[in-house]
PLY file of the C-alpha trace (Angstrom):
ply
format ascii 1.0
element vertex 189
property float x
property float y
property float z
element edge 188
property int vertex1
property int vertex2
end_header
39.63 -58.67 108.38
42.19 -59.20 105.56
41.08 -58.40 101.94
42.94 -62.04 101.23
40.64 -63.72 103.39
37.38 -61.88 102.04
38.37 -62.50 98.49
39.20 -66.28 99.29
35.74 -66.49 100.93
33.81 -64.90 98.18
35.78 -67.07 95.56
34.52 -70.18 97.39
31.12 -68.81 97.99
30.54 -68.10 94.33
32.04 -71.33 92.96
30.40 -73.75 95.44
27.11 -72.06 96.57
25.00 -73.96 94.15
26.50 -77.50 94.93
26.26 -76.80 98.64
22.40 -75.63 98.31
21.51 -78.35 96.07
22.98 -80.82 98.77
21.07 -79.22 101.40
17.82 -79.30 99.17
17.74 -82.86 99.00
18.06 -83.55 102.82
16.05 -80.73 104.47
12.26 -79.46 104.06
12.39 -76.84 101.41
11.19 -74.06 103.98
14.27 -74.74 106.11
17.00 -74.87 103.32
17.92 -71.23 103.53
18.47 -71.42 107.06
20.86 -74.36 106.65
22.78 -73.11 103.69
23.50 -70.00 105.69
24.64 -71.75 108.52
26.90 -73.71 106.47
28.70 -70.29 104.88
28.70 -68.65 108.55
30.40 -71.66 109.79
32.80 -71.43 106.75
33.46 -67.85 107.21
34.31 -68.31 110.89
36.83 -71.26 110.32
37.99 -69.81 106.97
41.53 -70.35 107.86
40.95 -74.15 108.31
39.40 -74.46 104.71
41.79 -76.23 102.38
43.15 -75.04 99.18
41.08 -75.65 95.91
40.03 -78.18 94.95
39.70 -79.66 98.43
37.74 -76.69 99.57
34.62 -78.00 98.06
34.73 -81.44 99.83
35.41 -79.53 103.02
32.26 -77.56 102.38
30.43 -80.61 101.52
31.67 -82.18 104.95
30.58 -78.97 106.78
27.31 -79.05 105.13
26.70 -82.88 106.25
27.42 -81.62 109.87
24.94 -78.50 109.63
22.25 -80.89 108.20
22.76 -83.54 110.80
22.47 -80.70 113.41
19.58 -79.32 111.99
17.83 -82.71 111.69
18.48 -83.35 115.21
17.37 -80.06 116.42
14.15 -80.81 114.36
13.86 -84.00 116.42
14.44 -82.36 119.63
11.74 -79.56 118.95
9.31 -82.29 117.92
9.92 -84.30 120.99
9.56 -81.07 123.05
6.23 -80.21 121.30
4.71 -83.65 121.70
5.88 -83.59 125.50
4.35 -79.98 125.87
1.08 -81.23 124.09
0.74 -84.07 126.52
1.29 -82.07 129.48
-1.31 -79.44 128.38
-3.49 -82.27 127.81
-3.28 -83.62 131.20
-3.54 -80.22 132.92
-6.68 -79.65 130.85
-8.06 -83.18 131.71
-7.50 -82.71 135.55
-9.02 -79.21 135.77
-12.40 -79.64 137.62
-13.54 -76.40 136.95
-14.47 -74.57 133.55
-11.98 -71.94 132.47
-13.20 -68.29 132.84
-14.67 -67.40 129.67
-13.04 -64.08 129.62
-9.76 -65.81 129.21
-10.60 -66.34 125.59
-11.25 -62.50 125.14
-7.83 -61.82 126.64
-6.05 -63.95 124.55
-7.99 -62.72 121.32
-6.99 -58.99 122.41
-3.62 -59.95 123.08
-3.14 -61.57 119.61
-3.89 -58.25 118.09
-1.07 -56.41 119.99
2.50 -55.92 118.25
4.86 -58.64 119.20
6.72 -56.46 121.88
3.62 -55.18 123.42
2.27 -58.68 123.80
5.59 -59.78 125.21
5.56 -57.00 127.67
2.33 -58.16 129.13
3.54 -61.79 128.86
6.67 -61.08 130.76
4.79 -59.57 133.57
1.61 -61.40 133.83
2.67 -64.98 132.73
6.17 -65.08 133.63
5.72 -63.06 136.76
8.79 -60.83 136.14
9.20 -57.34 137.62
8.90 -54.27 135.38
12.50 -53.73 135.73
13.45 -57.55 134.81
11.26 -57.19 131.83
12.78 -54.30 130.77
16.26 -55.91 131.25
14.90 -58.95 129.07
13.58 -56.65 126.27
16.88 -54.68 126.42
15.15 -51.19 126.83
14.84 -48.65 129.73
12.41 -49.05 132.51
10.59 -46.12 131.57
10.07 -47.37 127.86
8.99 -50.66 129.41
6.46 -48.98 131.40
5.00 -46.95 128.56
4.84 -50.13 126.41
3.17 -52.08 129.34
0.49 -49.48 129.90
-0.30 -49.03 126.45
-0.57 -52.75 125.80
-2.79 -53.15 128.82
-5.02 -50.17 127.87
-5.28 -51.79 124.46
-6.39 -55.15 125.69
-8.71 -53.42 127.99
-10.38 -51.41 125.40
-10.48 -54.57 123.06
-12.24 -56.50 125.53
-14.71 -53.58 126.19
-15.66 -53.50 122.86
-16.00 -57.36 122.38
-18.27 -57.44 125.43
-22.03 -56.82 125.00
-23.11 -53.60 126.44
-25.20 -55.12 129.05
-22.45 -57.14 130.29
-19.69 -54.76 129.70
-17.44 -55.04 132.86
-16.25 -51.49 134.58
-13.04 -50.09 133.30
-11.25 -51.61 136.54
-12.63 -55.07 135.74
-9.52 -55.78 133.58
-7.78 -56.62 136.77
-9.98 -59.52 137.63
-9.65 -60.78 134.04
-7.57 -63.93 134.08
-4.58 -63.02 132.18
-2.51 -65.69 133.11
-3.15 -69.28 132.34
-2.93 -70.23 135.98
-5.86 -67.76 136.87
-7.85 -69.29 133.98
-7.98 -72.77 135.11
-8.28 -71.85 138.72
0 1
1 2
2 3
3 4
4 5
5 6
6 7
7 8
8 9
9 10
10 11
11 12
12 13
13 14
14 15
15 16
16 17
17 18
18 19
19 20
20 21
21 22
22 23
23 24
24 25
25 26
26 27
27 28
28 29
29 30
30 31
31 32
32 33
33 34
34 35
35 36
36 37
37 38
38 39
39 40
40 41
41 42
42 43
43 44
44 45
45 46
46 47
47 48
48 49
49 50
50 51
51 52
52 53
53 54
54 55
55 56
56 57
57 58
58 59
59 60
60 61
61 62
62 63
63 64
64 65
65 66
66 67
67 68
68 69
69 70
70 71
71 72
72 73
73 74
74 75
75 76
76 77
77 78
78 79
79 80
80 81
81 82
82 83
83 84
84 85
85 86
86 87
87 88
88 89
89 90
90 91
91 92
92 93
93 94
94 95
95 96
96 97
97 98
98 99
99 100
100 101
101 102
102 103
103 104
104 105
105 106
106 107
107 108
108 109
109 110
110 111
111 112
112 113
113 114
114 115
115 116
116 117
117 118
118 119
119 120
120 121
121 122
122 123
123 124
124 125
125 126
126 127
127 128
128 129
129 130
130 131
131 132
132 133
133 134
134 135
135 136
136 137
137 138
138 139
139 140
140 141
141 142
142 143
143 144
144 145
145 146
146 147
147 148
148 149
149 150
150 151
151 152
152 153
153 154
154 155
155 156
156 157
157 158
158 159
159 160
160 161
161 162
162 163
163 164
164 165
165 166
166 167
167 168
168 169
169 170
170 171
171 172
172 173
173 174
174 175
175 176
176 177
177 178
178 179
179 180
180 181
181 182
182 183
183 184
184 185
185 186
186 187
187 188
């Protein structure tokens, strides 16, 4: 990276940041402004050799901001359509299910929600997505041994949390967790 490029970018950023941020604020929800503004300047950095000399650099950044806002808006619309489609599919699956889901399913979901994100992901990759431990380790970018330890720890925490949640008279045996519906398919079957 040349120091001239870095200095030029820093100058453009410091001079035009407020204008670009104001432009974005007027076009996207407040909680999403930072993401879009960062994206504008990331793209500007990557394409900085194309940025015209001042004063045209300001207009170039506005054009870039316009395209970033448009892409962000399209992305939000796609996400909204996907959410609606998934909600419709989820509803139709629930409506066609002839048997009531296993009540232990809610206990498992509650226990899993208490896990750290990576621990929960370990269980979900194996039990919901049906990946092998080796494949799940590759997805998480860790060794098989590290995955196995995290997976066992997460499974034990879920089991322990369920044991605490269940009344003493109906408490399952330690091996009963293998019968608890950990997958969405098992809960509705």
